[in-house]
All heavy atoms as TSV, in Angstrom:
chain	resi	resn	atom	element	x	y	z
A	1	MET	N	N	19.090	-15.411	-4.384
A	1	MET	CA	C	17.943	-16.186	-3.940
A	1	MET	C	C	17.739	-17.363	-4.887
A	1	MET	O	O	17.726	-17.186	-6.093
A	1	MET	CB	C	16.688	-15.315	-3.930
A	1	MET	CG	C	16.653	-14.315	-2.811
A	1	MET	SD	S	15.039	-13.550	-2.514
A	1	MET	CE	C	14.727	-12.719	-4.011
A	2	PRO	N	N	17.577	-18.552	-4.349
A	2	PRO	CA	C	17.390	-19.747	-5.184
A	2	PRO	C	C	15.922	-20.012	-5.511
A	2	PRO	O	O	15.015	-19.502	-4.864
A	2	PRO	CB	C	17.940	-20.869	-4.304
A	2	PRO	CG	C	17.695	-20.375	-2.913
A	2	PRO	CD	C	17.839	-18.878	-2.963
A	3	PHE	N	N	15.719	-20.843	-6.528
A	3	PHE	CA	C	14.383	-21.331	-6.869
A	3	PHE	C	C	14.121	-22.607	-6.080
A	3	PHE	O	O	14.994	-23.465	-5.982
A	3	PHE	CB	C	14.279	-21.668	-8.362
A	3	PHE	CG	C	13.974	-20.496	-9.221
A	3	PHE	CD1	C	14.975	-19.826	-9.882
A	3	PHE	CD2	C	12.667	-20.058	-9.377
A	3	PHE	CE1	C	14.704	-18.747	-10.685
A	3	PHE	CE2	C	12.375	-18.976	-10.174
A	3	PHE	CZ	C	13.399	-18.317	-10.828
A	4	TYR	N	N	12.941	-22.731	-5.514
A	4	TYR	CA	C	12.515	-23.942	-4.826
A	4	TYR	C	C	11.146	-24.346	-5.364
A	4	TYR	O	O	10.361	-23.509	-5.796
A	4	TYR	CB	C	12.406	-23.730	-3.319
A	4	TYR	CG	C	13.725	-23.556	-2.624
A	4	TYR	CD1	C	14.112	-22.318	-2.131
A	4	TYR	CD2	C	14.588	-24.626	-2.451
A	4	TYR	CE1	C	15.321	-22.158	-1.485
A	4	TYR	CE2	C	15.798	-24.469	-1.808
A	4	TYR	CZ	C	16.163	-23.236	-1.324
A	4	TYR	OH	O	17.354	-23.073	-0.693
A	5	SER	N	N	10.856	-25.645	-5.299
A	5	SER	CA	C	9.536	-26.150	-5.681
A	5	SER	C	C	8.690	-26.283	-4.427
A	5	SER	O	O	9.150	-26.788	-3.407
A	5	SER	CB	C	9.661	-27.518	-6.354
A	5	SER	OG	O	10.304	-27.391	-7.582
A	6	PHE	N	N	7.438	-25.825	-4.523
A	6	PHE	CA	C	6.498	-25.908	-3.407
A	6	PHE	C	C	5.243	-26.625	-3.877
A	6	PHE	O	O	4.745	-26.378	-4.969
A	6	PHE	CB	C	6.138	-24.507	-2.902
A	6	PHE	CG	C	7.278	-23.807	-2.227
A	6	PHE	CD1	C	8.139	-23.004	-2.941
A	6	PHE	CD2	C	7.504	-23.969	-0.876
A	6	PHE	CE1	C	9.192	-22.351	-2.327
A	6	PHE	CE2	C	8.557	-23.333	-0.237
A	6	PHE	CZ	C	9.398	-22.522	-0.974
A	7	LEU	N	N	4.733	-27.527	-3.030
A	7	LEU	CA	C	3.536	-28.301	-3.327
A	7	LEU	C	C	2.409	-27.870	-2.401
A	7	LEU	O	O	2.582	-27.807	-1.181
A	7	LEU	CB	C	3.802	-29.797	-3.130
A	7	LEU	CG	C	2.589	-30.714	-3.136
A	7	LEU	CD1	C	1.984	-30.791	-4.534
A	7	LEU	CD2	C	2.960	-32.090	-2.642
A	8	CYS	N	N	1.249	-27.590	-2.990
A	8	CYS	CA	C	0.054	-27.322	-2.196
A	8	CYS	C	C	-0.635	-28.662	-1.947
A	8	CYS	O	O	-1.001	-29.356	-2.889
A	8	CYS	CB	C	-0.885	-26.371	-2.940
A	8	CYS	SG	S	-2.417	-26.071	-2.032
A	9	GLU	N	N	-0.776	-29.029	-0.680
A	9	GLU	CA	C	-1.376	-30.317	-0.348
A	9	GLU	C	C	-2.892	-30.320	-0.528
A	9	GLU	O	O	-3.503	-31.371	-0.575
A	9	GLU	CB	C	-0.998	-30.715	1.075
A	9	GLU	CG	C	0.494	-30.985	1.211
A	9	GLU	CD	C	0.898	-31.344	2.620
A	9	GLU	OE1	O	0.177	-30.989	3.572
A	9	GLU	OE2	O	1.946	-31.979	2.752
A	10	LYS	N	N	-3.499	-29.152	-0.666
A	10	LYS	CA	C	-4.945	-29.083	-0.847
A	10	LYS	C	C	-5.325	-29.252	-2.322
A	10	LYS	O	O	-6.182	-30.056	-2.666
A	10	LYS	CB	C	-5.475	-27.759	-0.316
A	10	LYS	CG	C	-6.974	-27.637	-0.384
A	10	LYS	CD	C	-7.445	-26.347	0.256
A	10	LYS	CE	C	-8.955	-26.242	0.173
A	10	LYS	NZ	N	-9.412	-24.960	0.720
A	11	CYS	N	N	-4.673	-28.501	-3.224
A	11	CYS	CA	C	-5.050	-28.567	-4.640
A	11	CYS	C	C	-3.986	-29.260	-5.507
A	11	CYS	O	O	-4.135	-29.328	-6.717
A	11	CYS	CB	C	-5.342	-27.164	-5.178
A	11	CYS	SG	S	-3.925	-26.066	-5.241
A	12	ASN	N	N	-2.925	-29.776	-4.890
A	12	ASN	CA	C	-1.836	-30.510	-5.563
A	12	ASN	C	C	-1.126	-29.705	-6.651
A	12	ASN	O	O	-0.582	-30.262	-7.587
A	12	ASN	CB	C	-2.341	-31.830	-6.145
A	12	ASN	CG	C	-2.682	-32.820	-5.068
A	12	ASN	OD1	O	-2.040	-32.846	-4.023
A	12	ASN	ND2	N	-3.712	-33.610	-5.296
A	13	GLU	N	N	-1.111	-28.406	-6.520
A	13	GLU	CA	C	-0.404	-27.535	-7.463
A	13	GLU	C	C	1.066	-27.448	-7.042
A	13	GLU	O	O	1.384	-27.261	-5.877
A	13	GLU	CB	C	-1.031	-26.146	-7.456
A	13	GLU	CG	C	-0.343	-25.176	-8.365
A	13	GLU	CD	C	-1.230	-24.736	-9.502
A	13	GLU	OE1	O	-2.439	-25.008	-9.456
A	13	GLU	OE2	O	-0.698	-24.141	-10.421
A	14	VAL	N	N	1.961	-27.610	-8.006
A	14	VAL	CA	C	3.393	-27.486	-7.753
A	14	VAL	C	C	3.882	-26.240	-8.471
A	14	VAL	O	O	3.634	-26.060	-9.657
A	14	VAL	CB	C	4.175	-28.721	-8.252
A	14	VAL	CG1	C	5.663	-28.532	-8.044
A	14	VAL	CG2	C	3.697	-29.973	-7.541
A	15	LYS	N	N	4.580	-25.379	-7.733
A	15	LYS	CA	C	5.097	-24.141	-8.312
A	15	LYS	C	C	6.552	-23.965	-7.930
A	15	LYS	O	O	6.949	-24.282	-6.809
A	15	LYS	CB	C	4.307	-22.943	-7.811
A	15	LYS	CG	C	2.875	-22.990	-8.241
A	15	LYS	CD	C	2.342	-21.621	-8.461
A	15	LYS	CE	C	0.918	-21.788	-8.945
A	15	LYS	NZ	N	0.405	-20.701	-9.619
A	16	ASP	N	N	7.346	-23.470	-8.882
A	16	ASP	CA	C	8.722	-23.079	-8.614
A	16	ASP	C	C	8.724	-21.601	-8.285
A	16	ASP	O	O	8.178	-20.793	-9.036
A	16	ASP	CB	C	9.618	-23.335	-9.826
A	16	ASP	CG	C	9.804	-24.817	-10.102
A	16	ASP	OD1	O	9.718	-25.605	-9.152
A	16	ASP	OD2	O	10.064	-25.171	-11.255
A	17	GLU	N	N	9.310	-21.253	-7.147
A	17	GLU	CA	C	9.316	-19.863	-6.714
A	17	GLU	C	C	10.716	-19.430	-6.324
A	17	GLU	O	O	11.485	-20.199	-5.769
A	17	GLU	CB	C	8.375	-19.667	-5.530
A	17	GLU	CG	C	6.921	-19.917	-5.860
A	17	GLU	CD	C	6.007	-19.542	-4.717
A	17	GLU	OE1	O	6.245	-18.514	-4.063
A	17	GLU	OE2	O	5.056	-20.296	-4.480
A	18	LEU	N	N	11.034	-18.186	-6.621
A	18	LEU	CA	C	12.284	-17.578	-6.222
A	18	LEU	C	C	12.077	-16.980	-4.840
A	18	LEU	O	O	11.356	-15.999	-4.679
A	18	LEU	CB	C	12.678	-16.491	-7.233
A	18	LEU	CG	C	13.984	-15.770	-6.999
A	18	LEU	CD1	C	15.156	-16.728	-7.144
A	18	LEU	CD2	C	14.122	-14.627	-7.987
A	19	VAL	N	N	12.668	-17.622	-3.831
A	19	VAL	CA	C	12.458	-17.203	-2.445
A	19	VAL	C	C	13.793	-17.161	-1.715
A	19	VAL	O	O	14.763	-17.791	-2.139
A	19	VAL	CB	C	11.492	-18.166	-1.706
A	19	VAL	CG1	C	10.102	-18.117	-2.295
A	19	VAL	CG2	C	12.020	-19.581	-1.717
A	20	PRO	N	N	13.867	-16.434	-0.584
A	20	PRO	CA	C	15.092	-16.436	0.210
A	20	PRO	C	C	15.410	-17.837	0.737
A	20	PRO	O	O	14.517	-18.667	0.921
A	20	PRO	CB	C	14.771	-15.498	1.370
A	20	PRO	CG	C	13.652	-14.650	0.890
A	20	PRO	CD	C	12.866	-15.505	-0.058
A	21	MET	N	N	16.696	-18.090	0.972
A	21	MET	CA	C	17.098	-19.385	1.531
A	21	MET	C	C	16.420	-19.590	2.883
A	21	MET	O	O	16.068	-18.637	3.558
A	21	MET	CB	C	18.620	-19.444	1.681
A	21	MET	CG	C	19.325	-19.452	0.345
A	21	MET	SD	S	21.106	-19.473	0.490
A	21	MET	CE	C	21.365	-21.171	0.955
A	22	ASN	N	N	16.243	-20.826	3.263
A	22	ASN	CA	C	15.613	-21.243	4.520
A	22	ASN	C	C	14.113	-20.968	4.563
A	22	ASN	O	O	13.509	-21.036	5.626
A	22	ASN	CB	C	16.296	-20.604	5.731
A	22	ASN	CG	C	17.757	-20.987	5.804
A	22	ASN	OD1	O	18.136	-22.096	5.442
A	22	ASN	ND2	N	18.584	-20.069	6.249
A	23	THR	N	N	13.485	-20.662	3.427
A	23	THR	CA	C	12.033	-20.531	3.379
A	23	THR	C	C	11.442	-21.936	3.320
A	23	THR	O	O	11.818	-22.735	2.480
A	23	THR	CB	C	11.592	-19.730	2.141
A	23	THR	OG1	O	12.194	-18.448	2.196
A	23	THR	CG2	C	10.089	-19.597	2.076
A	24	THR	N	N	10.539	-22.258	4.238
A	24	THR	CA	C	9.986	-23.612	4.289
A	24	THR	C	C	8.594	-23.716	3.688
A	24	THR	O	O	8.168	-24.799	3.328
A	24	THR	CB	C	9.942	-24.125	5.733
A	24	THR	OG1	O	9.200	-23.203	6.517
A	24	THR	CG2	C	11.348	-24.273	6.295
A	25	SER	N	N	7.870	-22.608	3.614
A	25	SER	CA	C	6.533	-22.655	3.019
A	25	SER	C	C	6.172	-21.288	2.453
A	25	SER	O	O	6.731	-20.270	2.834
A	25	SER	CB	C	5.490	-23.101	4.033
A	25	SER	OG	O	5.361	-22.129	5.050
A	26	THR	N	N	5.223	-21.304	1.513
A	26	THR	CA	C	4.675	-20.088	0.924
A	26	THR	C	C	3.160	-20.247	0.868
A	26	THR	O	O	2.628	-21.268	1.299
A	26	THR	CB	C	5.227	-19.846	-0.507
A	26	THR	OG1	O	4.847	-20.950	-1.332
A	26	THR	CG2	C	6.729	-19.690	-0.509
A	27	VAL	N	N	2.486	-19.291	0.295
A	27	VAL	CA	C	1.027	-19.360	0.152
A	27	VAL	C	C	0.709	-19.720	-1.293
A	27	VAL	O	O	1.246	-19.129	-2.231
A	27	VAL	CB	C	0.379	-18.016	0.542
A	27	VAL	CG1	C	-1.112	-18.053	0.284
A	27	VAL	CG2	C	0.669	-17.699	1.985
A	28	CYS	N	N	-0.168	-20.696	-1.487
A	28	CYS	CA	C	-0.580	-21.129	-2.817
A	28	CYS	C	C	-1.351	-20.000	-3.498
A	28	CYS	O	O	-2.275	-19.433	-2.914
A	28	CYS	CB	C	-1.459	-22.374	-2.718
A	28	CYS	SG	S	-2.054	-22.975	-4.311
A	29	THR	N	N	-0.967	-19.689	-4.737
A	29	THR	CA	C	-1.647	-18.622	-5.466
A	29	THR	C	C	-3.014	-19.069	-5.994
A	29	THR	O	O	-3.828	-18.239	-6.352
A	29	THR	CB	C	-0.781	-18.139	-6.634
A	29	THR	OG1	O	-0.454	-19.252	-7.467
A	29	THR	CG2	C	0.495	-17.502	-6.130
A	30	THR	N	N	-3.256	-20.381	-6.048
A	30	THR	CA	C	-4.526	-20.893	-6.551
A	30	THR	C	C	-5.606	-20.926	-5.478
A	30	THR	O	O	-6.703	-20.420	-5.676
A	30	THR	CB	C	-4.339	-22.312	-7.138
A	30	THR	OG1	O	-3.312	-22.265	-8.119
A	30	THR	CG2	C	-5.615	-22.815	-7.760
A	31	CYS	N	N	-5.276	-21.531	-4.312
A	31	CYS	CA	C	-6.316	-21.701	-3.284
A	31	CYS	C	C	-6.039	-20.945	-1.986
A	31	CYS	O	O	-6.909	-20.877	-1.126
A	31	CYS	CB	C	-6.527	-23.186	-3.001
A	31	CYS	SG	S	-5.122	-23.981	-2.204
A	32	GLY	N	N	-4.832	-20.403	-1.810
A	32	GLY	CA	C	-4.539	-19.594	-0.635
A	32	GLY	C	C	-4.067	-20.333	0.599
A	32	GLY	O	O	-3.873	-19.713	1.637
A	33	THR	N	N	-3.870	-21.654	0.532
A	33	THR	CA	C	-3.379	-22.389	1.698
A	33	THR	C	C	-1.851	-22.430	1.669
A	33	THR	O	O	-1.219	-22.104	0.676
A	33	THR	CB	C	-3.939	-23.827	1.730
A	33	THR	OG1	O	-3.542	-24.498	0.540
A	33	THR	CG2	C	-5.447	-23.821	1.832
A	34	LEU	N	N	-1.254	-22.879	2.776
A	34	LEU	CA	C	0.202	-22.967	2.842
A	34	LEU	C	C	0.716	-24.116	1.981
A	34	LEU	O	O	0.085	-25.165	1.874
A	34	LEU	CB	C	0.654	-23.167	4.286
A	34	LEU	CG	C	0.514	-21.962	5.203
A	34	LEU	CD1	C	0.960	-22.328	6.614
A	34	LEU	CD2	C	1.293	-20.781	4.690
A	35	THR	N	N	1.875	-23.909	1.385
A	35	THR	CA	C	2.509	-24.937	0.563
A	35	THR	C	C	3.682	-25.543	1.309
A	35	THR	O	O	4.173	-24.973	2.283
A	35	THR	CB	C	3.011	-24.340	-0.764
A	35	THR	OG1	O	3.956	-23.314	-0.469
A	35	THR	CG2	C	1.875	-23.776	-1.584
A	36	VAL	N	N	4.151	-26.694	0.853
A	36	VAL	CA	C	5.256	-27.412	1.475
A	36	VAL	C	C	6.419	-27.459	0.491
A	36	VAL	O	O	6.242	-27.771	-0.680
A	36	VAL	CB	C	4.825	-28.850	1.843
A	36	VAL	CG1	C	5.976	-29.611	2.452
A	36	VAL	CG2	C	3.637	-28.828	2.770
A	37	LYS	N	N	7.613	-27.153	0.997
A	37	LYS	CA	C	8.812	-27.169	0.163
A	37	LYS	C	C	9.150	-28.600	-0.241
A	37	LYS	O	O	9.146	-29.507	0.589
A	37	LYS	CB	C	9.973	-26.555	0.937
A	37	LYS	CG	C	11.249	-26.423	0.167
A	37	LYS	CD	C	12.231	-25.657	1.029
A	37	LYS	CE	C	13.626	-25.815	0.586
A	37	LYS	NZ	N	14.546	-25.132	1.487
A	38	GLN	N	N	9.428	-28.794	-1.525
A	38	GLN	CA	C	9.763	-30.109	-2.062
A	38	GLN	C	C	11.274	-30.248	-2.185
A	38	GLN	O	O	11.972	-29.255	-2.332
A	38	GLN	CB	C	9.124	-30.284	-3.447
A	38	GLN	CG	C	7.616	-30.257	-3.420
A	38	GLN	CD	C	7.066	-31.408	-2.612
A	38	GLN	OE1	O	7.226	-32.556	-2.982
A	38	GLN	NE2	N	6.422	-31.096	-1.509
A	39	PRO	N	N	11.779	-31.485	-2.155
A	39	PRO	CA	C	13.222	-31.684	-2.342
A	39	PRO	C	C	13.651	-31.153	-3.710
A	39	PRO	O	O	12.916	-31.254	-4.686
A	39	PRO	CB	C	13.396	-33.200	-2.283
A	39	PRO	CG	C	12.148	-33.733	-1.691
A	39	PRO	CD	C	11.076	-32.736	-1.942
A	40	SER	N	N	14.823	-30.591	-3.759
A	40	SER	CA	C	15.348	-30.039	-5.001
A	40	SER	C	C	16.242	-31.060	-5.681
A	40	SER	O	O	17.106	-31.660	-5.055
A	40	SER	CB	C	16.146	-28.770	-4.710
A	40	SER	OG	O	16.670	-28.251	-5.885
A	41	PHE	N	N	16.024	-31.265	-6.981
A	41	PHE	CA	C	16.818	-32.224	-7.736
A	41	PHE	C	C	17.610	-31.535	-8.836
A	41	PHE	O	O	18.058	-32.155	-9.773
A	41	PHE	CB	C	15.914	-33.292	-8.358
A	41	PHE	CG	C	15.194	-34.093	-7.324
A	41	PHE	CD1	C	13.857	-33.888	-7.069
A	41	PHE	CD2	C	15.858	-35.047	-6.573
A	41	PHE	CE1	C	13.186	-34.610	-6.110
A	41	PHE	CE2	C	15.200	-35.776	-5.613
A	41	PHE	CZ	C	13.856	-35.564	-5.385
A	42	ARG	N	N	17.761	-30.232	-8.760
A	42	ARG	CA	C	18.482	-29.490	-9.788
A	42	ARG	C	C	19.977	-29.576	-9.531
A	42	ARG	O	O	20.431	-29.618	-8.403
A	42	ARG	CB	C	18.054	-28.043	-9.780
A	42	ARG	CG	C	16.619	-27.886	-10.131
A	42	ARG	CD	C	16.239	-26.458	-10.116
A	42	ARG	NE	N	14.814	-26.365	-10.354
A	42	ARG	CZ	C	14.135	-25.263	-10.269
A	42	ARG	NH1	N	14.731	-24.154	-9.961
A	42	ARG	NH2	N	12.855	-25.259	-10.498
A	43	PHE	N	N	20.716	-29.559	-10.618
A	43	PHE	CA	C	22.166	-29.540	-10.487
A	43	PHE	C	C	22.741	-28.759	-11.645
A	43	PHE	O	O	22.077	-28.472	-12.620
A	43	PHE	CB	C	22.737	-30.958	-10.448
A	43	PHE	CG	C	22.583	-31.690	-11.749
A	43	PHE	CD1	C	23.614	-31.704	-12.684
A	43	PHE	CD2	C	21.412	-32.345	-12.055
A	43	PHE	CE1	C	23.475	-32.372	-13.877
A	43	PHE	CE2	C	21.269	-33.007	-13.258
A	43	PHE	CZ	C	22.300	-33.019	-14.171
A	44	SER	N	N	24.000	-28.418	-11.513
A	44	SER	CA	C	24.679	-27.660	-12.551
A	44	SER	C	C	26.002	-28.354	-12.834
A	44	SER	O	O	26.716	-28.756	-11.917
A	44	SER	CB	C	24.921	-26.234	-12.075
A	44	SER	OG	O	25.643	-25.531	-13.037
A	45	ALA	N	N	26.317	-28.503	-14.095
A	45	ALA	CA	C	27.576	-29.136	-14.480
A	45	ALA	C	C	28.321	-28.201	-15.422
A	45	ALA	O	O	27.731	-27.608	-16.317
A	45	ALA	CB	C	27.308	-30.471	-15.154
A	46	HIS	N	N	29.598	-28.080	-15.221
A	46	HIS	CA	C	30.417	-27.207	-16.049
A	46	HIS	C	C	31.607	-27.998	-16.563
A	46	HIS	O	O	32.362	-28.561	-15.779
A	46	HIS	CB	C	30.913	-26.011	-15.251
A	46	HIS	CG	C	29.803	-25.179	-14.711
A	46	HIS	ND1	N	29.136	-24.260	-15.471
A	46	HIS	CD2	C	29.227	-25.134	-13.495
A	46	HIS	CE1	C	28.215	-23.680	-14.749
A	46	HIS	NE2	N	28.236	-24.204	-13.539
A	47	GLY	N	N	31.751	-28.047	-17.883
A	47	GLY	CA	C	32.886	-28.752	-18.457
A	47	GLY	C	C	32.717	-30.261	-18.407
A	47	GLY	O	O	31.657	-30.789	-18.105
A	48	LEU	N	N	33.772	-30.939	-18.711
A	48	LEU	CA	C	33.787	-32.396	-18.718
A	48	LEU	C	C	34.579	-32.910	-17.522
A	48	LEU	O	O	35.341	-32.170	-16.901
A	48	LEU	CB	C	34.420	-32.893	-20.017
A	48	LEU	CG	C	33.682	-32.474	-21.300
A	48	LEU	CD1	C	34.489	-32.891	-22.525
A	48	LEU	CD2	C	32.308	-33.087	-21.339
A	49	PRO	N	N	34.453	-34.192	-17.173
A	49	PRO	CA	C	35.165	-34.731	-16.019
A	49	PRO	C	C	36.685	-34.575	-16.102
A	49	PRO	O	O	37.351	-34.477	-15.093
A	49	PRO	CB	C	34.786	-36.214	-16.013
A	49	PRO	CG	C	33.519	-36.285	-16.766
A	49	PRO	CD	C	33.555	-35.179	-17.763
A	50	ASN	N	N	37.232	-34.503	-17.320
A	50	ASN	CA	C	38.677	-34.367	-17.449
A	50	ASN	C	C	39.137	-32.917	-17.301
A	50	ASN	O	O	40.318	-32.624	-17.438
A	50	ASN	CB	C	39.152	-34.937	-18.785
A	50	ASN	CG	C	38.578	-34.199	-19.981
A	50	ASN	OD1	O	37.906	-33.196	-19.827
A	50	ASN	ND2	N	38.841	-34.709	-21.162
A	51	GLY	N	N	38.216	-31.987	-17.053
A	51	GLY	CA	C	38.579	-30.597	-16.843
A	51	GLY	C	C	38.543	-29.742	-18.085
A	51	GLY	O	O	38.792	-28.543	-18.027
A	52	PHE	N	N	38.249	-30.318	-19.234
A	52	PHE	CA	C	38.201	-29.564	-20.479
A	52	PHE	C	C	36.758	-29.337	-20.891
A	52	PHE	O	O	35.880	-30.125	-20.591
A	52	PHE	CB	C	38.937	-30.324	-21.598
A	52	PHE	CG	C	40.401	-30.476	-21.327
A	52	PHE	CD1	C	40.898	-31.649	-20.793
A	52	PHE	CD2	C	41.277	-29.449	-21.592
A	52	PHE	CE1	C	42.239	-31.799	-20.530
A	52	PHE	CE2	C	42.620	-29.584	-21.335
A	52	PHE	CZ	C	43.109	-30.761	-20.809
A	53	SER	N	N	36.519	-28.260	-21.596
A	53	SER	CA	C	35.171	-28.031	-22.109
A	53	SER	C	C	34.964	-28.878	-23.353
A	53	SER	O	O	35.897	-29.450	-23.903
A	53	SER	CB	C	34.956	-26.548	-22.425
A	53	SER	OG	O	35.802	-26.146	-23.465
A	54	ALA	N	N	33.726	-28.954	-23.821
A	54	ALA	CA	C	33.379	-29.832	-24.940
A	54	ALA	C	C	34.066	-29.437	-26.240
A	54	ALA	O	O	34.300	-30.277	-27.097
A	54	ALA	CB	C	31.870	-29.849	-25.144
A	55	ASN	N	N	34.426	-28.175	-26.406
A	55	ASN	CA	C	35.035	-27.760	-27.669
A	55	ASN	C	C	36.558	-27.657	-27.604
A	55	ASN	O	O	37.194	-27.181	-28.526
A	55	ASN	CB	C	34.436	-26.432	-28.140
A	55	ASN	CG	C	34.651	-25.322	-27.161
A	55	ASN	OD1	O	35.195	-25.534	-26.091
A	55	ASN	ND2	N	34.193	-24.131	-27.502
A	56	ARG	N	N	37.165	-28.109	-26.516
A	56	ARG	CA	C	38.621	-28.099	-26.388
A	56	ARG	C	C	39.116	-29.510	-26.151
A	56	ARG	O	O	38.445	-30.341	-25.566
A	56	ARG	CB	C	39.046	-27.224	-25.219
A	56	ARG	CG	C	38.689	-25.768	-25.458
A	56	ARG	CD	C	39.183	-24.924	-24.323
A	56	ARG	NE	N	40.624	-24.984	-24.288
A	56	ARG	CZ	C	41.355	-24.535	-23.260
A	56	ARG	NH1	N	40.764	-24.025	-22.224
A	56	ARG	NH2	N	42.667	-24.628	-23.278
A	57	THR	N	N	40.305	-29.772	-26.590
A	57	THR	CA	C	40.926	-31.074	-26.341
A	57	THR	C	C	42.293	-30.864	-25.701
A	57	THR	O	O	42.874	-29.785	-25.786
A	57	THR	CB	C	41.089	-31.864	-27.657
A	57	THR	OG1	O	41.889	-31.082	-28.562
A	57	THR	CG2	C	39.738	-32.165	-28.282
A	58	ALA	N	N	42.774	-31.898	-25.097
A	58	ALA	CA	C	44.090	-31.831	-24.465
A	58	ALA	C	C	45.188	-31.832	-25.530
A	58	ALA	O	O	45.057	-32.509	-26.554
A	58	ALA	CB	C	44.283	-32.997	-23.512
A	59	ARG	N	N	46.233	-31.081	-25.299
A	59	ARG	CA	C	47.363	-31.067	-26.227
A	59	ARG	C	C	48.284	-32.235	-25.922
A	59	ARG	O	O	48.574	-32.526	-24.778
A	59	ARG	CB	C	48.171	-29.786	-26.088
A	59	ARG	CG	C	47.501	-28.600	-26.642
A	59	ARG	CD	C	48.462	-27.451	-26.570
A	59	ARG	NE	N	47.836	-26.248	-27.047
A	59	ARG	CZ	C	48.459	-25.109	-27.133
A	59	ARG	NH1	N	49.722	-25.010	-26.777
A	59	ARG	NH2	N	47.826	-24.040	-27.569
A	60	LYS	N	N	48.755	-32.863	-26.963
A	60	LYS	CA	C	49.750	-33.927	-26.800
A	60	LYS	C	C	51.099	-33.329	-27.170
A	60	LYS	O	O	51.284	-32.793	-28.242
A	60	LYS	CB	C	49.423	-35.118	-27.682
A	60	LYS	CG	C	48.171	-35.830	-27.265
A	60	LYS	CD	C	47.937	-37.032	-28.107
A	60	LYS	CE	C	46.660	-37.713	-27.667
A	60	LYS	NZ	N	46.384	-38.893	-28.449
A	61	GLU	N	N	52.035	-33.410	-26.253
A	61	GLU	CA	C	53.364	-32.857	-26.517
A	61	GLU	C	C	54.396	-33.927	-26.563
A	61	GLU	O	O	54.340	-34.938	-26.039
A	61	GLU	CB	C	53.702	-31.829	-25.441
A	61	GLU	CG	C	52.762	-30.668	-25.517
A	61	GLU	CD	C	53.129	-29.612	-24.498
A	61	GLU	OE1	O	54.286	-29.560	-24.046
A	61	GLU	OE2	O	52.264	-28.840	-24.138
C-alpha cells in the first residue's frame, strides 16, 4: 500500500496516509469531512546514472 497526500478543503489540513491503491478520498481526522487526493511528487533513485553506486567506481582495464 502506498502513501498518498490528502487535502481537506474545509480546514486545509494536509495528511499523508497509507491507503490502498485507487483510493480517491478519505475522512479528515480534524473536522470529519471528505478529503481530496493530492498529486504525488515522491520519487526514488537508486545508484548513479552510470549504473554504479556512490562508493564504487568503474574499473579501467
